[in-house]
Every structure is written in structure tokens, then in C-alpha cells.
C-alpha positions in Angstrom: 55.1 38.1 39.2 52.8 35.9 41.3 53.9 35.0 44.9 53.5 31.9 46.4 50.1 30.9 47.9 50.9 29.7 51.1 54.4 31.2 52.0 56.5 34.2 51.7 59.4 33.8 48.9 62.8 35.2 49.3 64.9 36.9 46.5 67.1 39.7 46.0 68.1 42.7 43.6 70.8 40.7 41.5 74.1 42.1 41.8 76.4 39.7 44.3 80.0 39.9 45.1 82.3 38.5 42.5 84.8 35.6 42.9 88.5 36.9 42.8 89.3 34.4 39.9 86.3 36.0 37.7 87.3 39.7 38.8 91.0 39.1 37.6 89.4 38.6 34.0 87.0 41.6 34.4 89.9 43.9 35.3 91.7 42.7 32.2 88.5 43.5 29.9 87.9 46.7 31.6 91.5 47.8 30.9 91.6 46.5 27.4 94.3 44.1 28.3 94.9 40.7 26.3 93.2 37.5 28.0 92.1 34.1 27.1 88.7 34.5 25.9 88.0 30.7 26.4 89.3 30.6 29.6 87.1 33.6 30.7 84.1 32.1 29.3 84.8 28.7 31.3 85.3 30.7 34.5 82.1 32.9 33.8 80.1 29.7 33.4 81.5 27.9 36.3 81.3 31.2 38.8 77.5 31.2 38.0 76.9 27.8 38.6 78.5 28.2 42.2 76.9 31.5 42.9 73.4 30.0 42.0 74.1 27.0 44.2 75.0 28.9 47.2 71.9 31.2 46.5 70.0 27.9 46.9 71.8 26.8 49.9 71.2 29.9 51.6 67.4 29.5 50.9 66.6 32.1 48.6 63.8 31.0 46.2 64.1 33.3 43.2 67.8 33.5 42.0 70.1 35.4 39.7 73.4 34.9 37.8 74.8 37.3 40.4 75.1 39.9 37.3 78.6 38.1 36.9 78.6 38.7 33.1 78.2 42.4 33.4 81.4 44.6 32.9 81.3 48.4 34.1 78.2 48.1 36.3 74.9 47.4 36.4 73.4 49.8 33.9 76.5 50.7 31.4 77.1 47.0 30.7 74.4 47.7 27.7 76.7 49.9 26.1 78.7 47.0 24.9 75.6 45.6 23.5 74.7 48.7 21.3 76.0 50.4 18.7 75.6 54.2 17.9 77.7 55.4 21.0 80.6 57.0 21.9 82.6 58.3 25.2 83.8 61.8 25.4 85.7 64.1 28.0 83.4 66.7 29.3 83.9 70.2 28.5 84.1 72.8 31.3 80.7 74.1 30.7 79.2 70.4 30.5 80.7 69.7 33.8 78.8 72.4 35.5 75.6 70.9 34.1 73.9 68.4 36.3 72.2 66.8 33.5 75.8 66.4 32.0 78.0 65.2 34.7 78.0 61.7 36.3 78.2 63.2 39.7 76.7 66.1 40.9 74.0 66.7 43.5 72.9 68.1 46.9 74.5 65.3 48.5 77.8 65.8 47.3 77.6 69.6 48.0 76.6 68.8 51.6 79.3 66.2 52.1 82.7 66.9 49.9 84.7 65.6 52.1 83.2 62.3 52.2 82.7 61.9 48.4 86.2 63.0 47.7 87.5 59.7 49.7 84.3 57.7 48.5 84.9 58.4 44.8 88.7 57.2 45.2 87.9 54.3 47.0 84.8 53.0 44.5 86.9 54.1 41.3 84.0 56.6 40.3 86.4 59.3 40.1 87.8 57.4 37.0 84.3 58.1 35.2 83.3 61.7 36.6 85.2 63.3 33.7 83.2 61.7 30.6 79.8 61.5 29.0 78.1 59.2 26.6 77.3 60.6 23.3 74.8 59.1 20.8 76.6 59.7 17.4 74.3 57.5 15.3 71.2 55.0 15.3 71.1 52.9 18.3 70.8 48.9 17.3 71.1 46.1 19.8 73.3 42.7 19.6 71.8 40.0 21.6 74.9 37.8 21.6 76.0 38.4 25.3 72.0 38.0 26.6 71.9 34.8 25.0 75.1 33.7 26.7 73.8 35.1 29.9 70.5 33.1 29.7 72.1 30.0 28.6 74.8 30.2 31.6 71.9 31.0 34.3 69.5 28.3 33.0 72.2 25.6 33.0 73.1 26.7 36.7 69.5 26.4 37.7 69.0 23.0 36.1 71.4 21.7 38.7 69.4 23.3 41.8 66.0 23.2 43.3 64.7 26.9 43.5 61.3 28.5 42.5 62.7 30.5 39.7 65.5 32.7 38.3 65.5 36.3 37.0 68.1 38.1 35.1 68.4 41.9 35.8 68.4 44.6 32.8 68.5 48.3 32.5 65.5 50.6 32.2 65.8 53.6 29.6 66.2 56.1 32.0 69.3 54.5 33.5 71.0 53.1 30.2 72.0 56.5 29.1 71.6 59.1 32.0 73.7 61.7 30.9 74.1 61.2 27.1 74.6 63.9 24.6 72.1 63.3 21.7 73.9 64.2 18.5 71.8 62.0 16.3 68.0 61.9 17.0 65.6 64.9 16.3 64.6 65.2 19.9 64.8 63.5 23.3 61.5 61.3 22.9 63.0 60.1 19.8 66.3 59.1 21.4 64.6 57.2 24.3 62.0 55.4 22.1 65.0 54.3 20.1 66.7 53.0 23.0 63.4 51.3 24.4 63.2 49.5 21.2 66.7 48.1 21.6 66.1 47.3 25.2 62.8 45.5 24.4 64.9 43.2 22.4 66.7 42.2 25.7 63.6 41.9 27.8 61.9 39.7 25.3 64.7 37.3 25.1 65.0 36.9 28.8 61.1 36.2 29.2 61.0 33.9 25.9 63.8 31.8 27.9 61.5 31.2 30.9 63.3 33.4 33.1 61.8 36.4 34.9 63.0 39.7 33.8 64.0 42.4 36.3 64.3 46.1 35.1 66.7 48.2 37.2 65.9 51.9 37.4 68.1 53.8 40.1 68.5 56.9 37.9 64.9 57.5 38.1 64.6 58.4 41.6 68.4 59.5 42.0 68.1 62.0 39.5 65.7 64.1 41.8 68.2 65.0 44.3 70.4 65.8 41.5 68.4 68.2 39.2 66.1 69.8 42.0 67.4 72.4 42.3 67.8 74.2 39.8 65.0 72.3 38.3 61.4 72.4 40.1 60.0 69.0 41.5 57.1 69.5 38.6 59.9 69.7 36.0 61.6 66.5 37.5 58.2 64.9 37.1 57.9 65.7 33.6 61.5 64.5 32.9 60.6 61.1 34.9 57.1 60.7 33.2 58.8 60.7 29.8 61.2 58.0 31.0 58.2 55.7 32.6 56.5 56.1 29.1 59.6 55.0 27.2 60.1 51.9 29.6 56.5 51.0 29.0 57.1 51.2 25.2 60.0 48.7 26.0 57.7 46.4 27.9 55.0 46.2 25.2 54.1 42.5 25.2 56.3 41.3 28.1 53.9 39.4 30.4 53.4 41.3 33.6 53.8 38.3 35.6 57.1 37.5 34.4 58.6 40.9 35.0 59.5 42.9 38.0 61.0 46.7 38.4 63.5 47.7 40.9 64.1 51.1 41.8 66.4 52.7 44.5 68.0 56.2 45.3 71.5 55.4 43.7 71.8 53.1 46.6 75.6 53.7 47.2 76.4 53.7 50.9 76.5 57.3 51.5 74.4 60.0 53.3 71.4 60.1 50.9 70.1 63.1 52.9 68.4 64.6 49.9 66.6 61.5 48.6 63.2 62.2 47.0 60.6 60.9 49.5 58.8 57.7 48.3 55.4 59.3 48.7 56.3 61.7 45.7 57.2 59.0 43.3 55.2 56.0 44.0 52.7 56.8 41.5 55.5 57.0 38.9 56.8 53.6 40.1 53.1 52.1 40.1 52.7 53.1 36.3 55.4 50.7 35.1 53.4 47.6 33.3 55.2 44.7 35.5 53.9 42.3 38.1 56.2 43.3 40.9 58.0 46.4 42.4 60.9 46.4 44.4 62.3 49.2 46.5 64.4 50.1 49.4 62.8 49.7 52.6 65.6 48.3 55.1 68.0 51.2 55.2 67.6 54.0 57.8 66.9 56.7 55.3 63.7 54.8 53.9 62.5 52.0 56.3 59.7 54.5 57.7 58.2 54.9 54.3 56.4 51.5 54.7 53.4 53.9 56.0 53.2 55.2 52.4 51.2 51.8 51.8 48.4 52.7 54.2 47.3 55.5 51.8 48.4 54.3 48.5 46.4 51.4 46.9 48.4 48.5 45.3 46.8 47.6 42.0 45.1 44.2 41.9 47.5 41.4 41.0 50.8 43.1 41.7 53.4 42.2 44.2 55.6 44.3 46.4 59.1 43.2 47.2 60.5 45.6 49.9 64.2 45.5 50.8 64.1 43.8 54.3 67.9 43.2 54.2 70.4 46.5 53.5 73.2 46.1 51.1 75.1 49.0 52.6 75.9 48.0 56.0 78.1 45.0 57.3 75.6 44.6 60.1 73.7 41.1 59.8 70.0 41.8 60.3 68.4 39.6 62.6 65.7 37.2 61.3 63.1 38.5 63.6 63.4 42.1 62.3 63.2 40.8 58.8 60.0 39.1 59.7 58.5 42.3 61.2 59.4 44.1 58.2 57.6 41.6 56.1 54.6 41.2 58.4 53.6 44.9 58.7 53.7 45.4 55.1 51.7 42.0 54.4 49.0 43.1 56.8 48.5 46.3 54.7 48.6 45.0 51.2 48.0 41.1 51.9 50.3 38.5 52.7 49.9 36.9 48.9 51.2 40.3 47.7 54.7 40.3 49.5 57.8 39.0 48.8 61.2 39.3 50.9 64.0 41.2 49.1 67.0 43.3 49.6 67.4 47.0 49.1 69.8 46.9 46.1 72.9 45.1 44.8 75.8 43.9 47.1 78.5 44.8 44.6 78.2 48.2 43.0 80.3 47.2 40.2 82.4 44.3 39.4 85.3 45.7 41.5 83.5 47.7 44.1 81.8 45.4 46.8 79.4 47.0 49.3 79.9 44.1 52.1 82.2 41.4 52.7 81.3 38.3 50.7 80.9 36.3 54.0 78.5 38.8 55.3 76.6 38.8 52.1 75.7 35.2 52.4 74.8 35.5 56.3 72.3 38.4 55.3 70.8 36.2 52.6 70.5 33.4 55.0 68.9 35.8 57.3 66.4 37.1 54.7 65.4 33.6 54.1 65.0 32.9 57.8 62.8 35.8 58.3 60.8 34.9 55.4 60.0 31.5 57.0 59.3 33.3 60.4 57.0 35.7 58.6 55.2 32.9 56.8 54.4 31.1 60.2 53.1 34.4 61.6 51.0 35.3 58.5 49.7 31.7 58.0 48.8 31.3 61.6 51.6 28.9 62.4 53.0 30.5 65.4 51.3 33.0 67.8 51.8 36.9 67.1 54.9 38.5 68.6 
């Protein structure tokens, strides 16, 4: 993904707070209640047109559809596009297995009171008692992604932006706790899943959009499974999934693709996140043109120093989070600029864009910041990118 030759571009991770009129439909869809399908499709199209215009007005250069079409969340939307899946309650033994349960992890052990309240408010407690089961051959339907592409392209055609992207899910995050009852082994399952996801990735880039592959589970699983597993065992687990992702990306032009990781990115303690230095090599193995990662929140901001010792491959772009999704404090544009400039001075100004740590909505029903604050943050991101541009291209004296 090429950046601009003469300025710092601003983008974000994808998920934006849904408007109330759309949320009403999404609740009915989630609860399997009857709804007017035609009215929903019209509402979805109009909501995407509005949110694309709002991004452009905020100064965002590379925009998304806000992930407005995704039910459930950023990852599990894919289950509605796949066959061969079922959902079952966890058995008592499975509930104790960190690889089976949605919850778990050292953070939850250390802060049980916080998570009891957080799960209730976020709605996660509704999903903690079940798991996905692969019961047959995985196949993919492209009907929904075709709709998403058409809605985004129609909205972008009415604005003046540098480009647009659709977020999609990585193999590691699509079925993170699934029980395999069909394929002969884990690799066979992951490669079949990758073949399905490839169809979605290809549809996006063939339509002239950028594809963004989201993979929160790859870093997050470390604090969930180490211990009892060792770091080396985690690396083996992760490497298989990186290989599966590259299989899914086969034939996808790197310059049209980007890869986003975070540490689960819910607004909680994150006291046991795996350090960036321990997974940066895995991230850079992914055959895309740009890499997005958390760099604004207080748990990971210090890790910009990793790039002093890690060489960015030629032609690749970094999209650090310079705005946090997890606090209602609006970052000052000068701080945004400082975060961009210090990294650009290491890897080159042509190899950096300004981004966000993660999405502003954890699901269609759980926003992380108030929508008015979200737009203020995005405007601050765009302004910070302009300030950084002035400094990096010598248009103002360095602070």
C-alpha cells in the first residue's frame, strides 16, 4: 500500500459507531426477530453514504464503510458467509480449556471484578458459554461482500478521498476457538478456511478497493494460553496461522492490502499483553503492503523504539495507531504529530501513515467512545498528520 510522496495520509482501522436507526435493525437481526429487509438495505446504504462523507469531512484520506454491514462483530460476521459451521454450548471440561472458551487469560484472573462488570456491559457474557464447531466442508458465499463493495463504492463516488478499504478477517481470528469435527487435522481446517477467505479478499481488491485483514486474536492468544503453554509453543501456533493467512493472500497485490493486529483491544487492563518485540517478526511475514498496530495507548506507546532495531522491508508502510479508540480523551494534534514524526524519522517519511489503534465500536452494539468524541478524534488525527507533514517536509521549523 503506497503512501503519498509528499504528505502523511490519515486512515483508521475500520469500525465506527453505528447510527441508532441502523442499530435498531441490527438488534432485530441478531435476535432473529422479523424485520423489513428492503428498509434495512436502504438504511444500510444511506448510513454508509453518510459515514463516508463524515470521514471525508473529518480529513480522513483512506476511508471505510464503518463496518456497518457486519453483524455480531468484526470477526464473527464471516460465519454468516460460511457453511459447515455450528454453535454449541461448552461442556464443563471445555469451559476450563483456554483454547475452547472465548474468555480466559491472565488479565481475567488478575482483574475478575472488572471483567464481571465489563462482560455484562459489553454483552460478551452472552457468548462466553458457547463455541463454534466445524461440522462439514467450509464453503463461502460472496453475496454479502458484493453488497458491501457496492455500498462503499457508491458512497466514495460522492466524496473526494484518496481511497477506501474494506476490513476482513484473518484465519486466526475467524474461528479462534472452533472444534474441528470434519477435517483430518488443524492445518487442513486452516487451509480450507483460508481458501474461503481468499475469495473475499480477492473480491475486494478486484473491485478497486484496499483490503484490510484484521487479526486481533493472533497477539491476544498469547496472554490467554501462555501459561500453560510456553512462548515457543505459542510461536508454533501463531506461525501456522501466519502461513494460512499468506495462503489466503496468494495472488492479492501487496500494494492493495494491509494487515492489522491489536491485543484484543477491548478497553481493559491489558497487563499481560505479549510485547511487540516478541511478535513483530511474525507480523512482517504477512505478505501485505502495510502493517497497522497499536501505538497510542499507554500499554504499547513505548514500543515505537522496536523500529530502531527492526528493519522495515523495502516498499512496506507502517500505520501506527496515533489515536486511541479506548479513551474519551481527545488527543492533541501536536501529540499526534509527534507520534508520527518520531517513527517517520526512523523508517522514512514515505513509509508512514497515521492511523488508529483499533475500531471505535467493539461490535454493532458496544461503542468504545461517544460518537461525537470519535469524530473529534478523527479530526485531530487528520490535523496531526498535516502538522507532521509540515515538519517532515520542511514546511515549518521542528518543535
